[in-house]
C-alpha positions as CSV (number, residue, x, y, z in Angstrom):
1,X,-33.6,10.2,18.1
2,X,-31.9,13.0,16.2
3,X,-33.7,16.3,15.7
4,X,-34.9,16.8,12.2
5,X,-33.8,20.1,10.5
6,X,-36.8,22.2,10.2
7,X,-38.9,20.2,12.6
8,X,-37.0,20.2,15.8
9,X,-38.1,23.7,16.8
10,X,-41.7,23.3,15.8
11,X,-44.2,23.9,18.5
12,X,-46.7,21.4,17.1
13,X,-46.6,18.6,14.5
14,X,-47.4,20.5,11.4
15,X,-46.5,20.1,7.8
16,X,-48.0,17.5,7.9
17,X,-50.3,17.9,10.8
18,X,-50.0,15.0,13.2
19,X,-50.8,13.9,16.7
20,X,-48.2,12.9,19.2
21,X,-47.1,9.3,18.7
22,X,-47.9,9.4,15.0
23,X,-45.1,8.0,12.6
24,X,-44.7,9.3,9.1
25,X,-42.1,9.1,6.3
26,X,-40.4,12.2,5.0
27,X,-39.7,11.6,1.4
28,X,-37.6,14.8,1.1
29,X,-35.0,13.4,3.5
30,X,-35.7,9.6,3.1
31,X,-36.2,9.2,6.8
32,X,-39.0,8.0,9.2
33,X,-40.1,10.7,11.7
34,X,-42.2,10.6,14.8
35,X,-44.5,13.3,16.2
36,X,-43.3,14.3,19.7
37,X,-44.1,17.2,22.0
38,X,-41.2,19.0,20.4
39,X,-42.5,18.4,16.9
40,X,-41.4,16.0,14.2
41,X,-38.1,14.2,15.0
42,X,-36.2,11.7,12.8
43,X,-35.6,8.1,13.9
44,X,-32.0,8.3,12.7
45,X,-29.6,10.8,11.2
46,X,-31.0,11.7,7.7
47,X,-27.4,11.7,6.4
48,X,-26.9,8.1,7.4
49,X,-29.6,5.7,5.9
50,X,-30.9,3.0,8.1
51,X,-28.9,-0.2,7.7
52,X,-25.6,1.6,7.0
53,X,-22.8,2.0,9.6
54,X,-23.9,5.3,11.3
55,X,-21.3,4.8,14.0
56,X,-17.8,6.1,13.2
57,X,-15.0,3.6,13.0
58,X,-12.6,3.3,15.9
59,X,-9.4,5.3,15.4
60,X,-6.9,3.4,13.2
61,X,-3.3,4.1,12.1
62,X,-1.0,2.9,9.4
63,X,2.8,2.8,10.0
64,X,4.7,5.4,8.2
65,X,7.7,4.2,6.1
66,X,11.0,6.0,5.5
67,X,14.1,5.2,3.4
68,X,12.1,3.3,0.8
69,X,13.4,2.9,-2.8
70,X,12.4,5.4,-5.4
71,X,9.7,4.7,-8.0
72,X,8.7,1.5,-6.2
73,X,5.2,0.1,-5.2
74,X,5.0,0.2,-1.4
75,X,2.5,-1.6,0.7
76,X,1.4,-0.7,4.2
77,X,0.9,-2.9,7.2
78,X,-2.5,-4.5,7.5
79,X,-5.0,-2.9,10.0
80,X,-8.2,-4.3,11.4
81,X,-11.1,-1.9,11.3
82,X,-13.4,-2.0,14.4
83,X,-16.3,0.0,15.9
84,X,-18.7,-0.2,13.0
85,X,-22.3,-1.1,13.3
86,X,-22.6,-2.1,9.7
87,X,-20.9,-1.7,6.3
88,X,-19.1,1.6,5.9
89,X,-17.7,3.4,2.9
90,X,-13.9,3.6,2.5
91,X,-12.3,6.2,0.3
92,X,-8.6,7.1,-0.4
93,X,-6.8,10.1,-1.8
94,X,-3.2,11.2,-2.1
95,X,0.1,10.9,-4.0
96,X,1.5,8.0,-6.0
97,X,-1.8,6.6,-7.2
98,X,-2.8,5.2,-3.9
99,X,-5.1,2.1,-3.7
100,X,-6.5,-0.1,-1.0
101,X,-7.9,-3.6,-0.5
102,X,-10.2,-5.1,2.1
103,X,-9.7,-8.6,3.5
104,X,-11.3,-11.1,5.8
105,X,-8.0,-12.5,7.0
106,X,-5.4,-10.8,9.1
107,X,-2.6,-11.5,6.5
108,X,-4.9,-10.5,3.6
109,X,-4.6,-14.0,2.2
110,X,-8.4,-13.8,1.6
111,X,-9.5,-10.6,-0.1
112,X,-13.0,-9.2,0.1
113,X,-12.3,-6.5,-2.5
114,X,-9.0,-6.4,-4.4
115,X,-6.8,-3.4,-5.0
116,X,-8.5,-0.3,-6.3
117,X,-8.9,3.4,-5.8
118,X,-12.7,3.6,-6.1
119,X,-14.8,3.8,-2.9
120,X,-15.6,0.4,-1.4
121,X,-17.4,-0.9,1.7
122,X,-15.8,-2.5,4.7
123,X,-17.5,-4.3,7.5
124,X,-16.6,-4.4,11.2
125,X,-13.6,-6.5,12.1
126,X,-12.4,-6.8,8.4
127,X,-8.9,-5.7,7.4
128,X,-7.6,-2.9,5.3
129,X,-4.2,-2.5,3.5
130,X,-2.9,0.4,1.4
131,X,-0.4,0.8,-1.3
132,X,1.1,3.6,-3.4
133,X,4.1,4.3,-5.7
134,X,7.0,6.0,-4.0
135,X,8.4,9.2,-5.4
136,X,11.0,9.1,-8.2
137,X,13.1,11.6,-6.2
138,X,15.3,11.0,-3.1
139,X,14.1,12.3,0.3
140,X,10.5,12.9,-1.0
141,X,7.2,12.3,0.7
142,X,4.2,10.6,-0.8
143,X,1.1,10.5,1.4
144,X,-2.3,8.7,1.2
145,X,-5.3,9.6,3.3
146,X,-7.9,6.9,3.9
147,X,-11.3,7.7,5.4
148,X,-14.0,5.5,6.9
149,X,-17.2,7.1,8.1
150,X,-15.5,10.4,8.8
151,X,-12.4,8.8,10.6
152,X,-9.2,9.3,8.7
153,X,-5.5,8.4,8.8
154,X,-2.6,9.8,6.7
155,X,0.0,7.2,5.7
156,X,3.4,8.8,4.8
157,X,6.0,7.1,2.6
158,X,9.4,8.9,2.2
159,X,12.1,7.8,-0.2
160,X,15.7,7.1,0.7
161,X,18.0,10.1,1.4
162,X,20.2,10.9,-1.6
163,X,23.8,9.7,-1.2
164,X,26.9,9.3,-3.3
165,X,26.7,6.1,-5.3
166,X,30.0,5.1,-6.8
167,X,28.3,2.5,-8.9
168,X,25.1,2.7,-11.1
169,X,21.9,3.8,-9.4
170,X,18.7,2.0,-10.4
171,X,15.5,2.0,-8.5
172,X,17.0,3.9,-5.6
173,X,19.8,1.3,-5.1
174,X,23.5,1.4,-5.9
175,X,24.5,-1.4,-8.3
176,X,27.7,-3.1,-9.3
177,X,28.5,-6.0,-11.7
178,X,30.8,-8.4,-9.8
179,X,34.0,-9.6,-11.3
180,X,34.1,-13.2,-12.6
181,X,34.0,-15.7,-9.7
182,X,33.4,-12.9,-7.2
183,X,30.6,-12.8,-4.6
184,X,28.5,-9.7,-3.9
185,X,29.9,-9.6,-0.4
186,X,33.4,-9.1,-1.9
187,X,32.2,-6.8,-4.6
188,X,30.5,-4.4,-2.1
189,X,33.4,-4.6,0.3
190,X,35.9,-3.7,-2.5
191,X,33.7,-0.7,-3.4
192,X,33.7,0.5,0.2
193,X,30.2,-0.5,1.1
194,X,28.3,-3.5,2.2
195,X,25.9,-6.1,0.7
196,X,22.3,-4.7,0.3
197,X,19.3,-7.0,0.4
198,X,17.9,-5.3,-2.7
199,X,20.2,-7.9,-4.4
200,X,17.6,-10.4,-3.3
201,X,14.4,-8.3,-3.1
202,X,14.7,-6.2,-6.3
203,X,16.5,-8.5,-8.8
204,X,17.0,-11.8,-7.0
205,X,14.8,-14.6,-5.6
206,X,12.3,-12.1,-4.2
207,X,12.5,-9.7,-7.1
208,X,11.3,-9.7,-10.7
209,X,12.9,-10.8,-14.0
210,X,12.1,-7.5,-15.6
211,X,14.0,-5.7,-12.8
212,X,16.9,-8.1,-13.2
213,X,17.1,-7.5,-17.0
214,X,16.8,-3.7,-16.5
215,X,19.7,-3.6,-14.0
216,X,21.9,-5.9,-16.1
217,X,21.3,-3.5,-19.1
218,X,22.3,-0.5,-16.9
219,X,25.5,-2.3,-15.8
220,X,26.4,-3.2,-19.4
221,X,26.2,-6.9,-19.0
222,X,26.4,-9.3,-21.9
223,X,23.3,-10.9,-23.4
224,X,20.0,-9.1,-24.2
225,X,17.2,-11.0,-22.4
226,X,16.8,-12.6,-19.0
227,X,15.2,-16.0,-18.3
228,X,14.0,-17.2,-14.9
229,X,15.4,-20.5,-13.5
230,X,16.2,-22.2,-10.2
231,X,19.2,-23.9,-8.6
232,X,21.5,-21.1,-7.4
233,X,21.4,-18.5,-4.7
234,X,23.3,-16.1,-6.9
235,X,20.2,-14.0,-7.9
236,X,20.5,-12.0,-11.1
237,X,23.5,-13.0,-13.2
238,X,25.4,-12.9,-16.5
239,X,27.0,-16.2,-17.5
240,X,30.0,-16.4,-19.9
241,X,29.3,-12.9,-21.1
242,X,26.2,-14.0,-23.2
243,X,23.5,-15.6,-21.0
244,X,21.3,-13.9,-18.4
245,X,19.3,-15.6,-15.6
246,X,17.3,-14.7,-12.5
247,X,17.4,-17.5,-10.0
248,X,14.0,-17.5,-8.2
249,X,15.2,-20.2,-5.7
250,X,16.9,-20.8,-3.4
251,X,16.9,-17.5,-1.6
252,X,19.5,-15.1,-2.9
253,X,22.5,-14.5,-0.7
254,X,25.7,-12.4,-1.0
255,X,28.1,-15.2,-0.6
256,X,27.8,-17.0,-3.9
257,X,30.6,-17.0,-6.5
258,X,31.4,-19.2,-9.5
259,X,33.6,-19.4,-12.6
260,X,32.2,-17.5,-15.6
261,X,29.5,-15.9,-13.4
262,X,29.0,-12.2,-12.8
263,X,26.3,-11.0,-10.5
264,X,24.2,-7.9,-10.2
265,X,25.0,-6.7,-6.7
266,X,23.3,-3.9,-4.7
267,X,25.6,-2.3,-2.2
268,X,24.9,0.4,0.4
269,X,26.7,2.2,3.2
270,X,28.7,4.7,1.1
């Protein structure tokens, strides 16, 4: 039992008066107390109501990330939380509007609570994942601190180091619009760099149509709106100077070229 403040040093069970072995309920602290030879003592920590996880979580750690794109939602690895004796409160603070979700599956395919920044509960052996928005500036740290029953970890996310982009920088990547019938591999090589997978992940098969349209606008491509379709590994393209598509499948590669096709290419290594 944990000594009750104000009772632990009492020489007798007073306030209220009680004989050794008597059990009472202290409404001021919402805790059951027992009369012992040392005075009244609580049955559990008054700061940890019965039924909650009074035990601290085992130490946990999220993998820090560096070299991420600017102004981009970044997700952490998924961590299993252990050591709890019952449901425990999870809280998060930090930069870049951090959020978390709790899951019952190791890949978070089954959520217990979806993304949010408000305190939630997690149970023993459930999983936790974090996300935040990276800084809009190069080489800049955003951190999120998550706490479970007094045990905390700080997750650090640092944006890519600033470099010289001879093309057009969007979303922390260096972009070029390929020549007609030219692959991204060739475009990047001609620019003195190499193919960057942001071609796939930011605007291509694994990216978004809004990113594709935004990058094409920045590159001065023809057309005004981008539609999503399938059937080419080119990614984000302008066709015949007037049509825009993002090909969501098959997976974007840097090797595609075709007549009347110009591709939004991310290149790195400058």
